[in-house]
C-alpha positions in Angstrom: -16.5 -46.3 13.4 -18.1 -42.8 13.8 -20.5 -42.3 16.7 -24.2 -41.9 16.0 -24.2 -38.5 17.7 -21.7 -35.8 18.4 -22.0 -33.2 21.1 -21.3 -29.7 19.9 -21.5 -26.2 21.3 -22.6 -23.0 19.5 -20.6 -19.9 20.5 -21.8 -16.4 19.7 -20.1 -13.1 20.2 -20.9 -9.6 18.8 -17.8 -8.1 17.1 -18.2 -4.6 15.6 -22.0 -4.9 15.6 -21.9 -8.2 13.8 -22.8 -11.5 15.5 -20.1 -14.2 15.0 -21.0 -17.8 15.6 -18.7 -20.8 15.8 -19.7 -24.4 16.2 -17.2 -26.4 18.1 -16.7 -29.8 19.7 -15.0 -28.2 22.7 -18.0 -28.4 25.0 -16.5 -27.6 28.4 -17.2 -23.8 29.0 -14.9 -23.6 32.0 -12.0 -25.1 30.0 -12.8 -23.3 26.7 -14.4 -19.9 27.4 -16.7 -18.7 24.5 -15.0 -15.3 24.0 -11.5 -16.8 23.9 -12.6 -19.5 21.3 -14.2 -16.8 19.0 -11.1 -14.6 19.3 -8.8 -17.4 18.5 -10.8 -18.4 15.5 -10.5 -14.8 14.1 -6.7 -15.1 14.6 -6.7 -18.4 12.9 -8.4 -16.9 10.0 -5.7 -14.2 9.7 -3.1 -17.0 9.6 -5.1 -18.7 6.7 -5.1 -15.4 4.8 -1.3 -15.2 5.3 -0.9 -18.7 3.8 -3.0 -17.6 0.8 -0.9 -14.4 0.4 2.3 -16.4 0.3 0.9 -19.0 -2.1 -0.8 -16.5 -4.5 1.4 -13.5 -4.4 4.9 -14.7 -3.5 4.8 -18.1 -5.2 2.7 -16.7 -8.1 0.0 -19.4 -7.6 2.5 -22.2 -8.6 1.8 -25.5 -7.0 5.4 -26.7 -6.8 8.6 -25.2 -5.7 11.5 -24.7 -8.1 14.1 -26.4 -6.0 15.0 -30.1 -6.5 17.0 -31.0 -3.4 15.8 -31.0 0.2 18.4 -28.4 1.2 17.4 -26.0 -1.6 13.7 -26.6 -0.9 14.3 -25.6 2.7 16.2 -22.5 1.5 13.4 -21.6 -0.9 10.8 -21.9 1.9 12.9 -19.7 4.2 13.2 -17.2 1.4 9.4 -17.1 1.0 8.9 -16.7 4.8 11.5 -13.9 4.9 9.9 -12.1 2.0 6.5 -12.4 3.6 7.7 -11.0 6.9 9.5 -8.1 5.1 6.3 -7.3 3.3 4.3 -7.4 6.5 6.8 -5.1 8.2 6.5 -2.7 5.3 2.7 -2.8 5.8 3.2 -1.9 9.4 5.4 1.0 8.5 3.0 2.2 5.9 0.1 2.1 8.3 2.0 4.3 10.7 1.6 7.1 8.1 -2.1 6.4 7.6 -4.0 7.1 10.9 -7.0 4.8 11.5 -5.7 2.1 9.1 -4.4 -1.1 10.6 -1.7 -3.1 8.8 -4.1 -6.0 8.2 -6.4 -3.7 6.4 -3.8 -2.8 3.8 -3.5 -4.6 0.5 -0.8 -7.2 0.5 -0.5 -7.0 -3.2 -0.3 -3.2 -3.3 2.5 -3.3 -0.6 4.3 -5.9 -2.7 4.4 -3.4 -5.6 5.2 -0.5 -3.3 8.6 -1.9 -2.3 9.6 -3.2 -5.7 
């Protein structure tokens, strides 16, 4: 039941001298301004990196949680989120002592070992 054609819009924005291009089905430029869409996409990418950090670093690349009951699974997930946010806070604090380095530029894994 897919249509034969699909209307799309190519968005471009230069960020730090590099051209970023995003193809989107949100074609109304008044409702979806180009610059905002490109900026939101970069924020979305940061969220994806956060998920990867949680899965690979905090959960040690395991595909399943250890808990067996719904209540304990919820507790385990809250623990992972708490640990992730504590590490991110530590990265923020560490970046304050390194002028010109943003927290997102620091190594998540290195900060994990720094607080252990």
